[in-house]
C-alpha positions as CSV (number, residue, x, y, z in Angstrom):
1,M,61.5,25.6,-50.2
2,R,64.3,23.8,-49.0
3,F,67.8,25.9,-49.4
4,R,70.8,24.5,-49.3
5,R,73.0,24.6,-46.2
6,G,76.4,26.2,-46.7
7,G,79.9,24.9,-46.2
8,L,83.6,25.8,-45.4
9,T,85.4,22.6,-47.0
10,G,87.9,23.8,-49.8
11,L,86.6,23.5,-53.7
12,A,89.6,22.5,-55.1
13,L,89.8,19.5,-52.7
14,A,86.8,18.5,-53.4
15,L,86.9,18.5,-56.9
16,S,90.1,18.1,-58.1
17,L,93.5,17.9,-56.5
18,A,95.0,18.6,-59.6
19,L,94.7,22.5,-59.3
20,A,95.4,22.6,-55.6
21,P,98.2,25.3,-54.9
22,P,101.3,24.1,-52.6
23,L,100.6,26.8,-50.3
24,R,97.5,28.6,-49.6
25,A,97.2,31.2,-52.7
26,G,95.7,34.6,-52.0
27,E,93.5,37.2,-53.3
28,T,93.4,35.7,-56.4
29,Y,93.0,31.9,-55.8
30,D,90.3,32.7,-53.1
31,L,88.0,34.7,-55.5
32,I,88.8,32.6,-58.4
33,F,87.9,29.2,-56.3
34,R,85.9,30.9,-54.2
35,Q,83.9,28.8,-51.1
36,G,79.8,28.8,-50.5
37,T,79.0,30.3,-54.1
38,L,75.7,27.8,-54.1
39,S,75.0,28.1,-50.5
40,G,71.4,29.5,-50.2
41,L,69.9,28.3,-53.7
42,P,66.9,27.0,-54.0
43,E,67.3,23.2,-54.6
44,T,65.0,23.9,-57.9
45,E,67.4,26.1,-59.4
46,V,68.8,25.1,-62.7
47,L,71.8,27.4,-63.4
48,T,72.7,27.1,-67.1
49,Y,75.9,28.5,-69.1
50,R,76.2,28.9,-72.2
51,R,79.6,27.6,-73.9
52,E,80.9,28.8,-77.1
53,V,83.9,27.4,-78.8
54,S,85.6,28.3,-81.6
55,V,88.9,27.0,-82.5
56,P,90.0,27.7,-85.9
57,E,92.8,24.6,-86.7
58,A,89.6,22.4,-85.9
59,P,86.3,23.3,-86.7
60,D,85.0,20.1,-85.4
61,Q,86.6,20.5,-82.0
62,S,84.6,24.0,-82.1
63,E,81.1,22.3,-82.6
64,R,81.5,19.2,-80.4
65,G,82.4,22.1,-77.6
66,T,79.6,24.3,-78.2
67,G,76.4,24.2,-75.9
68,D,75.2,24.5,-72.7
69,V,76.5,23.5,-69.4
70,R,73.6,23.1,-66.5
71,L,73.7,22.7,-62.8
72,S,71.0,21.0,-61.2
73,F,70.8,19.8,-57.1
74,E,70.4,16.5,-56.4
75,P,69.6,14.8,-52.7
76,G,72.4,14.3,-50.7
77,D,73.9,17.7,-50.9
78,L,75.1,17.0,-54.4
79,V,75.2,19.1,-57.8
80,R,75.2,17.2,-61.2
81,L,77.2,19.1,-64.5
82,T,75.1,18.1,-67.6
83,F,76.1,19.1,-71.2
84,H,73.1,19.9,-73.5
85,Q,73.4,20.2,-77.2
86,D,70.0,20.5,-79.1
87,E,68.3,17.2,-78.1
88,K,71.5,15.6,-76.8
89,H,73.0,15.5,-73.6
90,G,75.5,13.7,-71.6
91,N,76.8,13.7,-68.2
92,I,79.6,15.8,-67.1
93,G,80.1,14.6,-63.5
94,T,78.5,14.7,-59.6
95,F,80.1,17.2,-57.3
96,P,79.5,18.2,-53.7
97,A,77.0,21.3,-53.3
98,D,78.5,22.3,-50.1
99,V,81.8,23.5,-51.3
100,G,81.1,26.0,-54.1
101,N,80.6,25.7,-57.7
102,P,81.8,23.0,-59.7
103,V,81.2,24.9,-63.3
104,I,84.8,26.8,-62.5
105,M,86.8,23.6,-63.0
106,Y,85.0,22.2,-66.0
107,F,86.4,25.5,-67.2
108,V,89.9,25.3,-66.7
109,E,90.1,21.6,-67.5
110,T,88.2,22.1,-70.6
111,V,90.4,25.1,-71.5
112,L,93.3,22.6,-70.5
113,R,92.1,19.9,-73.0
114,D,92.0,22.3,-75.7
115,V,95.5,23.9,-75.5
116,A,97.0,20.3,-74.9
117,E,95.0,19.4,-77.8
118,Q,96.2,22.0,-80.4
119,T,99.7,22.0,-79.1
120,G,100.9,18.5,-78.5
121,G,101.6,19.8,-75.3
122,S,101.4,17.7,-71.4
123,P,98.3,18.6,-69.6
124,F,100.0,18.2,-66.3
125,Y,102.8,20.7,-67.5
126,L,99.9,22.8,-68.7
127,R,98.2,22.8,-65.4
128,N,101.2,23.2,-63.8
129,R,101.6,26.8,-65.3
130,I,98.1,27.5,-64.3
131,K,98.6,26.7,-60.7
132,E,101.5,28.8,-60.4
133,A,99.4,31.4,-62.3
134,L,97.1,31.1,-59.6
135,L,99.3,31.9,-57.0
136,L,100.4,34.9,-58.7
137,D,98.7,38.5,-57.0
138,V,96.9,40.2,-60.0
139,P,94.9,43.4,-60.6
140,V,91.4,43.0,-59.9
141,E,89.1,45.7,-62.2
142,T,85.8,46.3,-61.0
143,G,82.8,47.4,-63.0
144,T,79.7,46.2,-64.1
145,A,78.1,43.6,-66.4
146,D,74.6,43.2,-67.6
147,F,72.5,40.1,-66.3
148,D,68.5,39.8,-66.8
149,G,67.8,43.5,-67.5
150,A,70.0,44.7,-64.8
151,E,73.5,46.1,-64.5
152,V,75.3,44.3,-61.4
153,P,78.5,44.9,-60.0
154,V,81.4,42.8,-60.8
155,R,85.0,42.1,-60.3
156,I,87.2,41.1,-63.2
157,L,90.7,39.1,-63.1
158,T,93.1,37.7,-65.9
159,L,95.4,35.5,-65.9
160,R,98.1,35.0,-68.4
161,P,99.9,31.8,-67.4
162,F,102.4,31.3,-69.8
163,E,103.4,34.8,-70.0
164,A,106.8,34.2,-68.8
165,D,107.2,30.2,-69.6
166,A,110.5,28.9,-70.7
167,N,108.6,26.7,-73.2
168,R,106.6,29.5,-74.6
169,D,107.7,29.0,-77.9
170,K,106.2,25.5,-78.5
171,L,102.7,27.0,-77.6
172,G,102.5,29.1,-80.8
173,A,99.3,31.2,-80.4
174,Y,98.7,29.7,-76.8
175,A,101.6,30.9,-75.4
176,D,99.5,34.6,-75.1
177,L,96.5,32.7,-73.7
178,A,94.1,35.0,-71.2
179,L,91.8,33.5,-68.7
180,T,89.8,36.0,-68.0
181,F,87.5,35.5,-65.0
182,T,83.8,38.0,-64.1
183,L,83.0,37.4,-60.4
184,S,79.4,38.7,-58.8
185,E,77.8,38.6,-55.4
186,D,74.7,39.4,-57.1
187,V,74.8,36.4,-59.8
188,P,73.7,33.2,-58.8
189,G,76.5,30.7,-58.6
190,W,79.4,33.8,-58.0
191,Y,81.0,33.4,-62.3
192,R,79.2,35.8,-64.6
193,S,81.8,34.9,-67.6
194,L,84.5,32.5,-67.8
195,A,86.4,33.0,-70.8
196,A,89.8,32.3,-72.2
197,T,91.1,33.3,-75.2
198,A,94.6,33.4,-78.1
199,P,95.1,35.3,-81.1
200,G,95.4,33.9,-84.1
201,A,97.6,33.5,-86.6
202,E,98.6,36.6,-88.8
203,G,96.1,38.8,-87.2
204,G,93.7,36.2,-87.8
205,A,90.9,34.6,-85.5
206,G,91.8,32.9,-82.8
207,Y,91.0,30.0,-79.6
208,S,88.3,30.9,-77.5
209,S,86.3,29.6,-74.4
210,T,83.7,31.4,-72.9
211,L,80.9,29.8,-70.4
212,T,78.3,32.8,-69.8
213,L,75.7,32.8,-67.3
214,L,72.1,32.9,-68.6
215,P,69.3,34.4,-67.0
216,Q,66.3,31.7,-65.8
217,E,63.8,32.7,-69.1
218,A,66.9,32.9,-71.1
219,A,68.0,29.4,-70.6
220,Q,64.1,28.2,-71.3
């Protein structure tokens, strides 16, 4: 069995310059965009993330966005992300395997798309607010989470990119968007779960978009 070699090139640079911070960030950025998170995984490994999307204002958007995101290895130190929904599937993209897990960029970019579509805001403006949030020091909680029948140690970070934004009033409920990253060295690919949530109007159901790593057996 062959294993992937490790690498130390920057994940954000390799996948997209869009989220690369202008200065080196601290622990927040380093933890969320951790390098080498696919190193040591066998080439036969397939990581499956269940994606659940709820957009109360747009049920069709919820239906389109819910499915499975699969990461598989390809020759040439590459990984491919594909989206699966029932019997249909589509290609998301191919990325260098030695820099990190590209599911993090997929998560951020799909949340940006959802928020921009619902608020009419500029994706560039929204992306810049997330870039700024990544440069802040935020509390890192520790705890445990269930994975494959066992409790694994996790670190949890929550970003609120529009909390102090001057244009909060234009974003409606999405002004209180929270991005929660649950990270663990004891799960393949580093990300136990990634979640974006915003409150609903008048106490109703709000927006949510989650990616949750499935155990191998559950992903079959």
